[in-house]
N, C-alpha and C positions, 0 to 999 in steps of 0.2 A: 892542362888537366880539366876534364869535364866533370863538374860536380852537381850536375842536374839529374844524374841517374845513379843508382846504386851499383857501382862497379860495372864491369863489362858483362855481367851475368844478366842484365836486363835485355831480354831477347824476344819478348812477346808483347801483345797488346792487352790492355786492361780487360777487354771483353772475353779473351780466351786463355789468359794465363792461369796457371795453378797457384801462383803466389803473386799477390798485388801489393807492392810496397808503396806506401804514401805517407807523407809527412803532415802533421798537424802542429804547426809552429805557434802554439798558443801558450802563453804564460802569464795571463792577466792576474792570477791570484797567488802567485808564489810569495811565500811569507818570509823567506830569508834571503837567499841568493837568487835574483832573477837571471834570465838569460837562456832558458831552455827553448825559447823561440828560435835560437840559432842552431839548435841541435840537429834538426833534420839535414841541413846542409853540411854540418861538421861530420855527422855520421857517414853521409855519402862520401865525403872527401876521404875519410879514414878508410872506407871500404876499398878504395883503390890500392891501398898498400897490402891488402890481404890476398892470399891465393884463393882461387876458386875451387880448389880441391880440399875436401875435409879429410884429414888424416884419421881423425877419430872415427868418423862414420863411413870412411872409405867411399866417398861419393863426390863426383865432380859436378859442381853447380851448373856447368855448361849444358848439362842434359836436362835441367829443370826448366820448365816454362815460367819465366819470371818477367813481370812488368813493373816498371816504376811509374806510377801515376802522377808524380809531382807532389806539390804541397796544396793543401786546402787553404783557401783565402781565409785568414783569421781576423779580418777587420770586423768591427762591430761587437755585439753582445755575445754572451755564451750561447744563448738560444739561436742566434743567427748563424754562428759557426757550426753548432750542432746540426742545424738544418742542412748546411752545405755538406757536412760529413754524410748525413743520411742520403742526400741526393747522389753523392759520389758512389756510395755503397750499393745503390740500386743496380749499377752496372758491374758489380764485382761478383763473379761466379766462383772464383778460387778463394784461397785463404788470405784474408787481409793481414798484412804485416805492417804495423804502424810505427812510425818514428815520431815520438813526442819531442817537444811539448811537455808541459806539466802533466801530473797524473790525472787531472780531471778530463783529459782527452779520452781516457779509457771509457768513461761513461758515455761519451759521444758515440763511441763505437758499440758498446755493449747494448745500448738501447735499440739497436737494429738487429740483435740476435735473439734467438729463441731456444729454450730448453738447454741450458748450459750451466756448467759449474765454473765459477770464477776463481781461478787459482792465481794468487798474486804473491810475488816475492817483494817484500817491503819492510823497511826498518820501522814503519809506523803503522798504527791501526788504520788511520784514515776513516774513523767511524764517527766523527762528530756530526751532529745534526746540522750545524752551521758553523761557520768561522768567518769573522769580520762581517757578520750579517749576510752571509752568502751561502746558501745550501749547496752550491756547486763549486765551492772552494776546493783546492786540491787536498785539503785536510778532511774532506767529506766523501772522497771517491768511493771507498768500499761501502759506505753507508748507502749511497745512492744506488750502487750496482746491486746491493742486496735487494732492492726494490724490483729489479728486473731479472735477476738470476735465480736459478733453482737453489743455489747455495753459494757461500763464500768461504774460501780457505785462504788463510794468510800465513806465509812462511817468512821467518827472519825478523819478526818483531822484537824490538828492544827499546821502544820509546812510545809514550802515549799517556793518556790521562787515566785515572782510576775509573772515571765514568765510562770511558771507552772499553776498558777491560771488563767492567760489569755488563755493559751492553753486549759485548761479544759472548760472554758466558750465558746471558739470558736469552740470546737470540739464536743459539745453536751454531755460532760461527766457530769453525775450527781454527785455532791459533797455535802455531809452532814457533816458540820463542827461539831466538838465535842461539842462546846458550845451550838449550836442549839439543838443537840440531848439531851444534859443534861438538857436544859431548857424546851424544848417542847416535848420531847419523840420521838418515832420512827414511829408514825402513817404515816407521809408523806413518809418515806422510804418504809414502808410496802405497802402503796397504790401504790407506783411507781412500785414495783416488783410483784404486785398481778397477773398480766397477763403473767409473765415470767415463762415458763414451763421447761426451762433447765438452771440451774444456777450452775456456778462454784463458790463455796464459799471459799474464801481465808482469813485466819485469821492471820494477822501479830500481834504478841502479844504486840507490842508497841502501838497498838490502845488503850490498856487499861492503866489506870493510873499506873505509876511506883510503887505506893503503893501496887498494886495487882500483877504486873509483873515487878519486879526489874531486872530480868535477860534477857535483850534484847540488841540488838546491838546498837540501837539509841533511848534511852528513852526520852520521852517528857512528861512534866507535863500537867495537866488539861485533863486527859484522861477519857475513858469510864469505866463503871463498868462491871465486867464479866457477871453479870446476864443479862445485855442488850443483849448479844449474845444468851443466852438461850431463851429469849423471841422471838428473831428473828427466831431461830431454830424451835420453836413451830409453827411458821407460814409458813415456807418455806422448811422444811427439806425434805418433800416428793418430792420436785422439784429439789433437789441438785443432780447433776450428777458427781461432783468431789469436794473434800474437802481437804484443807491443813491447817496445823499450821506451821508457819515459824518465823524466826528471834529470836528464843529462844537461849540465851547464858546461859547455865545452871548455876544457882547460888548455893552457898554453902548450903543454907537452903532448897533447892529443892522446892522453892515456885513456880517459873515460869514454870518449867518442869511439876510440878504437875497440875497446871492450864491447861497447854496444853493437858496433858493426860485426864483430866476431860472433856475438850471440845471434844476430840475424842469420849470418852464414850457417852457423851450426844448427839452428832450428830448421832452416830449409833443407839442409843436408840430411838431418835426422828424419824429417818427415818424408822427404822424397825417396830416400833409400828404402823406406818401408812401404810406401803407398803407391809408388809409380814404377 
């Protein structure tokens, strides 16, 4: 089995593909369970167990131009890794599809984008100014991205500090708590992003209940159902300019990395069936 590419659907070069998959195996700041540096390889391996045809979106990924650009070298400091990501993205003309790594890799990608809304599925605010004396800790990701995005919207939150909650309220960040989404559905969220035409969609697997995603760095009970994301993709996929799956710490039963791989497949299928 070849695990250096994302399934057999990788059929194009980075310079001409519509979807460029690449891994950022960086987990230097994870604060509970480390190991997301192993996720890009594990997600690729899991992808080989999936069909290339999406039943939900009625689209065969064999018809999409997809390239797997491999992994970014994550030796060195956060700044050094970020520069390598920027250098890689200079040659990316299609939609970047990123396999993390911890959530801080999202900022490495976001700082290369312009005029976008950052929509993140996450159990946590990630709005700390710094954590462990590091402004680029994975607990600070949404705070840092707020500095480069037009706006930040967080869905699935059920853990954080009072200070983060107050910061979100005072900064105009839209927060959709998991209990509200589970109780009332996603209509309010979808209404809010209906007018957004450039969306960076970031999927922290801990947004979903540990029953569905046990292999994450910081699991939190009372989470979302994976199908919730598919329903959102159905509404917004054609407006997504970048996509990532992050915070996967591969589990022995390959449950979480398979879910991450499935999300990648469904995002590409959703976007390609509408745009190409």
